[in-house]
SERO-4910 file (N, C-alpha, C, O; in steps of 0.05 Angstrom, whole numbers):
BEGIN
 pado doro    nc1    nc2    nc3   cac1   cac2   cac3    cc1    cc2    cc3    oc1    oc2    oc3
  Met    A     18    -23      1     -1     -2     -1     16     25     -2     13     43    -19
  Ala    A     37     24     21     54     46     16     71     52     -4     77     75     -8
  Ile    A     79     33    -19     93     34    -45     72     43    -65     80     58    -82
  Gly    A     46     37    -66     28     45    -88     25     76    -83     24     92   -101
  Gln    A     23     82    -57     17    108    -56     42    132    -60     40    156    -66
  Ala    A     64    117    -56     90    133    -62     90    138    -96     97    159   -106
  Ala    A     83    114   -111     87    113   -140     63    130   -145     67    147   -162
  Asp    A     37    131   -135     19    152   -147     29    182   -142     24    200   -159
  Lys    A     44    187   -115     50    210   -113     71    222   -133     70    245   -142
  Ile    A     90    204   -139    111    213   -155     99    218   -186    106    236   -201
  Phe    A     79    198   -192     68    201   -222     56    228   -223     61    244   -241
  Ser    A     37    234   -199     21    258   -201     39    284   -202     31    305   -212
  Arg    A     63    280   -190     80    307   -190     95    309   -216    101    331   -226
  Val    A    101    285   -227    112    288   -251     92    298   -275     98    313   -293
  Phe    A     72    289   -272     49    295   -292     43    325   -286     37    338   -306
  Ile    A     44    338   -263     41    370   -259     64    384   -270     60    406   -280
  Val    A     88    375   -268    111    386   -279    107    384   -308    112    404   -321
  Leu    A     99    360   -319     97    358   -349     73    382   -360     76    393   -381
  Ile    A     49    386   -342     33    401   -349     44    431   -350     42    445   -370
  Met    A     55    438   -328     71    464   -327     88    469   -349     85    490   -361
  Ser    A    105    454   -355    124    460   -378    109    460   -404    118    475   -421
  Val    A     85    443   -412     69    445   -436     58    470   -437     64    485   -456
  Tyr    A     42    476   -417     27    504   -417     48    524   -418     43    543   -434
  Phe    A     74    525   -405     93    547   -406    100    553   -438    102    576   -448
  Trp    A    104    529   -453    109    531   -482     90    541   -499     96    558   -516
  Val    A     65    531   -496     40    541   -510     36    569   -505     35    585   -525
  Tyr    A     34    577   -482     29    608   -476     55    625   -489     53    646   -501
  Thr    A     75    614   -485     99    626   -499    100    629   -530    108    650   -540
  Val    A     92    608   -543     87    610   -571     65    625   -578     65    636   -600
  Ala    A     43    629   -563     22    643   -567     26    676   -567     14    693   -580
  Gly    A     47    680   -548     57    705   -548     80    713   -569     91    734   -566
  Leu    A     86    695   -591    103    699   -608    129    694   -592    149    706   -601
  Val    A    132    683   -577    159    675   -559    167    704   -545    164    708   -521
  Val    A    178    720   -563    188    745   -551    171    757   -531    180    762   -508
  Leu    A    145    763   -537    124    772   -524    112    751   -501    100    759   -481
  Gly    A    116    727   -507     99    707   -491    119    696   -470    105    685   -452
  Ile    A    139    695   -466    156    686   -446    155    698   -416    158    684   -397
  Gly    A    151    722   -415    146    730   -393    118    727   -380    117    718   -357
  Pro    A     98    734   -394     70    727   -385     66    697   -383     52    689   -365
  Ala    A     77    681   -398     73    651   -392     90    642   -369     82    621   -359
  Ala    A    111    652   -358    126    646   -335    110    654   -314    105    638   -296
  Lys    A    100    676   -314     86    687   -289     60    674   -289     50    671   -266
  Thr    A     47    665   -310     23    649   -311     23    621   -299      6    612   -284
  Val    A     46    606   -310     50    580   -297     59    579   -266     51    564   -248
  Thr    A     76    598   -263     81    606   -233     61    609   -213     63    598   -191
  Glu    A     38    627   -222     15    630   -207      0    604   -205    -11    599   -184
  Met    A     -2    588   -225    -21    565   -222     -7    544   -204    -20    528   -191
  Tyr    A     22    545   -204     32    526   -183     32    538   -155     33    523   -136
  Met    A     32    560   -153     30    573   -126      0    571   -112     -5    572    -88
  Asp    A    -16    569   -130    -46    568   -121    -51    538   -122    -62    529   -102
  Tyr    A    -46    523   -139    -57    492   -138    -34    472   -126    -40    450   -116
  Glu    A    -10    481   -129     11    460   -120      7    436   -135      6    437   -160
  Trp    A      3    412   -119      3    386   -132    -26    378   -137    -30    353   -140
  Asp    A    -45    391   -137    -70    383   -143    -76    386   -170    -85    409   -177
  Tyr    A    -72    365   -191    -73    365   -215    -95    372   -226    -93    384   -248
  Arg    A   -121    366   -216   -147    367   -221   -151    398   -224   -166    404   -242
  Arg    A   -142    415   -213   -148    446   -214   -130    458   -235   -131    482   -238
  Tyr    A   -112    445   -250    -96    455   -270   -117    457   -294   -129    437   -300
  Ser    A   -122    480   -309   -138    483   -331   -121    502   -350   -110    523   -343
  Phe    A   -121    494   -371   -114    511   -398   -131    539   -398   -122    562   -399
  Lys    A   -153    532   -398   -170    554   -399   -168    576   -377   -170    600   -383
  Asn    A   -165    569   -353   -158    586   -328   -130    596   -333   -127    619   -327
  Gly    A   -108    582   -343    -81    593   -350    -86    615   -373    -77    638   -371
  Trp    A    -97    609   -389   -102    632   -413   -116    656   -405   -111    677   -417
  His    A   -133    654   -384   -142    680   -375   -124    694   -359   -125    718   -359
  Arg    A   -106    682   -344    -85    690   -331    -66    703   -349    -60    727   -345
  Phe    A    -56    689   -369    -39    699   -388    -43    724   -402    -24    738   -408
  Lys    A    -72    731   -409    -82    752   -421    -86    776   -400    -87    799   -408
  Thr    A    -87    771   -380    -91    792   -361    -62    807   -348    -46    796   -333
  Asn    A    -60    833   -359    -38    852   -355    -14    840   -372      9    841   -363
  Phe    A    -21    830   -398     -3    816   -418     20    840   -419     43    838   -409
  Trp    A     12    858   -429     33    881   -435     47    893   -412     71    899   -415
  Arg    A     34    899   -387     48    903   -364     71    887   -355     92    896   -346
  Ile    A     65    859   -359     81    837   -349    109    840   -369    133    839   -362
  Asn    A    100    841   -393    120    842   -414    139    865   -410    163    860   -414
  Leu    A    132    890   -402    146    915   -396    168    909   -375    191    915   -377
  His    A    154    893   -353    171    880   -329    194    866   -335    216    870   -326
  Thr    A    188    846   -354    206    824   -363    227    836   -376    250    831   -370
  Trp    A    220    854   -394    240    858   -416    261    878   -400    283    883   -409
  Leu    A    251    891   -375    271    907   -358    294    889   -354    317    896   -360
  Phe    A    288    865   -343    307    849   -336    324    834   -358    348    831   -358
  Leu    A    307    827   -378    320    813   -400    340    834   -416    361    827   -426
  Gly    A    330    860   -418    342    880   -433    368    884   -417    389    886   -430
  Ala    A    369    885   -394    392    892   -376    410    869   -378    434    873   -378
  Gly    A    401    846   -380    419    821   -382    430    821   -409    453    812   -410
  Ala    A    419    830   -432    427    829   -457    451    852   -460    472    847   -471
  Ile    A    447    874   -450    469    895   -449    495    883   -433    518    883   -442
  Leu    A    487    874   -411    512    859   -396    525    838   -411    549    836   -409
  Thr    A    511    823   -425    523    798   -436    536    812   -460    558    802   -465
  Tyr    A    527    833   -475    541    843   -499    571    854   -489    592    849   -501
  Asn    A    569    868   -466    590    882   -453    611    863   -445    635    870   -444
  Leu    A    601    837   -437    623    818   -431    634    806   -454    657    798   -454
  Tyr    A    619    805   -474    630    794   -503    651    814   -511    673    806   -519
  Leu    A    646    839   -511    668    859   -519    693    859   -501    715    862   -512
  Ser    A    690    854   -473    711    853   -459    726    827   -463    747    825   -450
  Thr    A    719    807   -478    732    780   -488    754    788   -510    775    776   -512
  Thr    A    744    808   -526    759    819   -551    783    832   -541    802    831   -556
  Ile    A    787    843   -519    811    860   -511    831    839   -505    824    820   -490
  Lys    A    852    841   -514    875    824   -509    899    833   -495    912    853   -502
  Gly    A    906    819   -475    932    829   -460    928    850   -438    946    863   -427
  Ala    A    900    850   -433    893    877   -413    885    855   -388    863    843   -389
  Tyr    A    903    851   -367    895    836   -343    873    845   -326    856    831   -315
  Trp    A    876    872   -326    852    890   -309    823    884   -321    802    887   -308
  Met    A    824    873   -346    796    864   -357    787    843   -340    762    842   -338
  Leu    A    801    827   -328    787    802   -316    773    814   -294    751    804   -289
  Phe    A    780    834   -279    764    845   -257    742    857   -272    720    852   -261
  Val    A    740    870   -292    716    878   -303    697    857   -311    673    861   -307
  Gln    A    705    834   -323    692    814   -330    680    798   -306    658    787   -309
  Phe    A    691    797   -285    682    784   -262    661    804   -253    639    793   -250
  Ile    A    661    827   -248    642    846   -243    615    846   -260    593    850   -250
  Ile    A    622    842   -290    602    839   -302    584    814   -301    560    815   -305
  Ile    A    599    792   -294    587    764   -291    568    766   -263    544    758   -262
  Val    A    582    777   -245    566    783   -216    536    798   -223    513    793   -214
  Ala    A    544    816   -239    517    837   -244    498    818   -262    474    816   -256
  Leu    A    508    805   -283    487    781   -295    475    765   -276    451    761   -280
  Ile    A    486    754   -255    473    736   -239    457    748   -223    437    736   -216
  Phe    A    460    774   -214    444    792   -197    422    798   -214    401    797   -201
  Asp    A    418    805   -239    399    812   -255    382    787   -261    358    790   -264
  Phe    A    393    765   -262    378    741   -270    362    729   -248    339    722   -250
  Cys    A    378    728   -223    363    724   -199    339    742   -189    317    734   -180
  Leu    A    349    772   -195    329    787   -191    303    784   -202    282    791   -191
  Gly    A    304    773   -229    283    775   -246    267    748   -236    242    749   -233
  Ile    A    281    725   -232    265    702   -224    255    706   -193    236    692   -189
  Phe    A    261    719   -177    256    720   -151    231    742   -153    211    737   -140
  Thr    A    234    763   -167    211    783   -173    190    765   -183    168    768   -172
  Leu    A    192    747   -201    171    730   -215    161    712   -194    136    710   -194
  Met    A    172    700   -177    164    681   -158    149    697   -135    128    687   -125
  Leu    A    156    717   -129    143    735   -108    117    747   -117     98    748   -102
  Arg    A    117    755   -140     92    767   -152     70    746   -156     46    752   -157
  Gly    A     81    720   -156     64    698   -162     51    687   -135     28    677   -134
  Arg    A     68    692   -114     54    683    -87     40    705    -72     20    700    -58
  Tyr    A     51    732    -77     37    754    -62     24    776    -80     33    778   -103
  Asp    A      7    791    -75     -6    807    -89      9    836    -80      1    850    -62
  Val    A     29    841    -95     47    862    -88     53    877   -114     51    863   -135
  Thr    A     58    900   -115     63    915   -139     91    909   -151    106    896   -137
  Phe    A     98    916   -173    124    908   -186    147    921   -169    166    907   -162
  Lys    A    146    943   -163    168    959   -148    168    945   -120    191    945   -110
  Asp    A    150    935   -105    150    926    -81    165    894    -81    178    885    -62
  Ala    A    159    881   -105    168    855   -110    197    858   -117    214    840   -110
  Val    A    204    875   -129    236    884   -135    248    885   -109    269    873   -105
  Lys    A    238    900    -91    252    911    -65    256    881    -51    278    873    -43
  Leu    A    233    867    -49    236    840    -35    254    819    -45    264    801    -31
  Ala    A    258    824    -74    272    805    -90    305    812    -83    322    794    -79
  Ile    A    309    837    -83    334    848    -73    346    838    -46    369    829    -43
  Val    A    328    840    -25    333    833      3    334    801      1    350    790     15
  Gln    A    319    787    -14    322    758    -15    351    750    -28    364    730    -19
  Phe    A    358    765    -47    386    762    -57    407    760    -41    424    742    -45
  Phe    A    409    779    -20    429    785      0    420    771     24    434    774     43
  Asn    A    399    755     27    389    748     53    403    718     64    408    712     88
  Asn    A    407    706     42    422    677     51    439    667     27    430    656      6
  Phe    A    470    672     33    488    667     13    485    634      4    484    627    -19
  Thr    A    484    619     24    483    594     18    458    581     -2    459    563    -19
  Gln    A    439    595      6    409    587    -10    414    597    -39    408    583    -58
  Leu    A    428    628    -42    430    635    -68    450    618    -83    446    613   -107
  Leu    A    472    609    -72    490    590    -83    480    566    -96    487    557   -118
  Val    A    462    556    -78    446    530    -87    429    536   -111    429    521   -130
  Phe    A    415    560   -109    396    567   -132    414    572   -156    407    562   -177
  Val    A    435    585   -156    453    590   -179    464    560   -188    461    553   -212
  Val    A    474    544   -171    485    517   -180    462    502   -196    466    491   -218
  Met    A    439    503   -184    418    487   -192    406    498   -221    396    483   -238
  Thr    A    409    521   -225    402    537   -251    424    524   -271    417    515   -293
  Ile    A    452    524   -262    468    516   -283    469    485   -289    474    477   -311
  Val    A    464    470   -269    458    442   -271    435    434   -288    437    415   -303
  Leu    A    413    449   -286    391    441   -297    395    451   -330    387    436   -348
  Val    A    407    473   -334    416    483   -363    435    458   -376    431    449   -398
  Met    A    451    450   -363    471    427   -372    455    406   -378    455    398   -401
  Ile    A    441    396   -361    424    372   -365    404    374   -389    402    357   -407
  Ser    A    391    398   -387    374    403   -414    391    405   -437    382    394   -457
  Met    A    411    416   -440    430    414   -463    435    387   -474    434    381   -498
  Lys    A    441    372   -455    448    345   -457    423    326   -468    425    307   -484
  Trp    A    400    333   -457    377    315   -467    355    338   -472    339    343   -454
  Pro    A    356    349   -492    339    370   -505    310    368   -501    295    388   -499
  Gly    A    300    340   -501    272    336   -496    264    349   -471    241    357   -469
  Met    A    283    352   -450    269    359   -424    264    389   -426    250    399   -408
  Ile    A    273    403   -445    267    432   -449    237    435   -456    222    452   -447
  Leu    A    230    418   -472    198    419   -480    181    407   -460    159    417   -456
  Phe    A    189    382   -443    170    373   -425    173    371   -398    153    365   -385
  Leu    A    196    376   -386    202    379   -360    215    405   -347    207    415   -326
  Ser    A    237    416   -362    257    432   -349    241    459   -338    250    470   -317
  Pro    A    218    471   -352    211    496   -341    198    490   -318    200    506   -300
  Gly    A    183    466   -316    162    457   -294    180    454   -272    173    465   -252
  Ile    A    204    440   -271    218    434   -253    235    457   -241    241    458   -217
  Tyr    A    241    476   -261    259    497   -251    241    517   -233    252    531   -216
  Met    A    213    519   -236    197    534   -222    190    524   -194    188    538   -174
  Val    A    187    498   -195    178    483   -171    208    484   -152    206    490   -128
  Val    A    231    479   -162    255    480   -148    259    512   -135    265    517   -112
  Ala    A    254    529   -151    258    558   -146    237    563   -124    243    579   -107
  Asp    A    214    550   -122    196    558   -101    204    544    -77    201    554    -55
  Ile    A    214    522    -79    224    504    -53    243    517    -40    243    518    -16
  Leu    A    265    530    -56    290    544    -46    282    569    -35    298    582    -22
  Ser    A    254    579    -39    247    609    -34    235    604     -6    234    623     10
  Lys    A    223    576      2    205    576     25    211    590     50    193    602     62
  Gln    A    238    589     59    249    601     81    239    637     77    227    650     95
  Trp    A    247    646     54    245    673     51    215    680     56    209    698     72
  Tyr    A    198    667     43    168    666     44    159    664     73    141    678     81
  Ala    A    170    648     86    165    642    116    170    671    129    152    681    142
  Lys    A    193    683    124    196    708    140    182    730    129    178    748    144
  Ile    A    173    732    107    156    751     94    125    746    110    112    766    118
  Asp    A    116    724    114     92    720    124     91    726    152     69    733    163
  Lys    A    117    723    168    118    730    195    116    764    199    105    776    218
  Met    A    129    777    175    124    805    179    100    816    174     92    836    186
  Leu    A     87    803    156     58    810    147     37    803    174     20    819    182
  Glu    A     44    779    187     25    776    210     35    797    233     16    804    247
  Ala    A     55    804    237     61    826    258     55    853    248     56    871    265
  Ala    A     50    859    220     42    884    213     11    890    222      1    912    218
***
């Protein structure tokens, strides 16, 4: 009986990760990729925050409604982070074309740190807005505090991101069917301690 329950639990969770990943890509394509990736990520994140492992509550129609809500505003917020990341990446590329300047290693290190900060800030802001009814400005403030709150947790998050990217590159099929869902679930799990602190602050307010 215990084995059966464990198998059912594993199956249902894999199934939900699959649903999240498929929905993410369908909504992304619906937004012509460039305009769809931000709203799609927020939509799937919100659905997971609300429904977690209850697969019966996941609905494409419900997700589509969420996707269309505040579509342009979410895109504006998404491209603030993506635009900053693109500029930083381009500057990192330019720095590699300069030969024989050892001081550029320090500049490259600063750019890489800035890229990590920009990426983490974007993901943390997305997760916080999926969990709490806060403005973009307040979510960014909370995300900044989260970035500096726990170095070990931040390191685990960054390493997890790198490992998942490497695995996805080795098995491209995961990108379509599992990687987006897995990433959002793990990001949420790693943020639980921060959520608990926010909840305590809200209770005390």
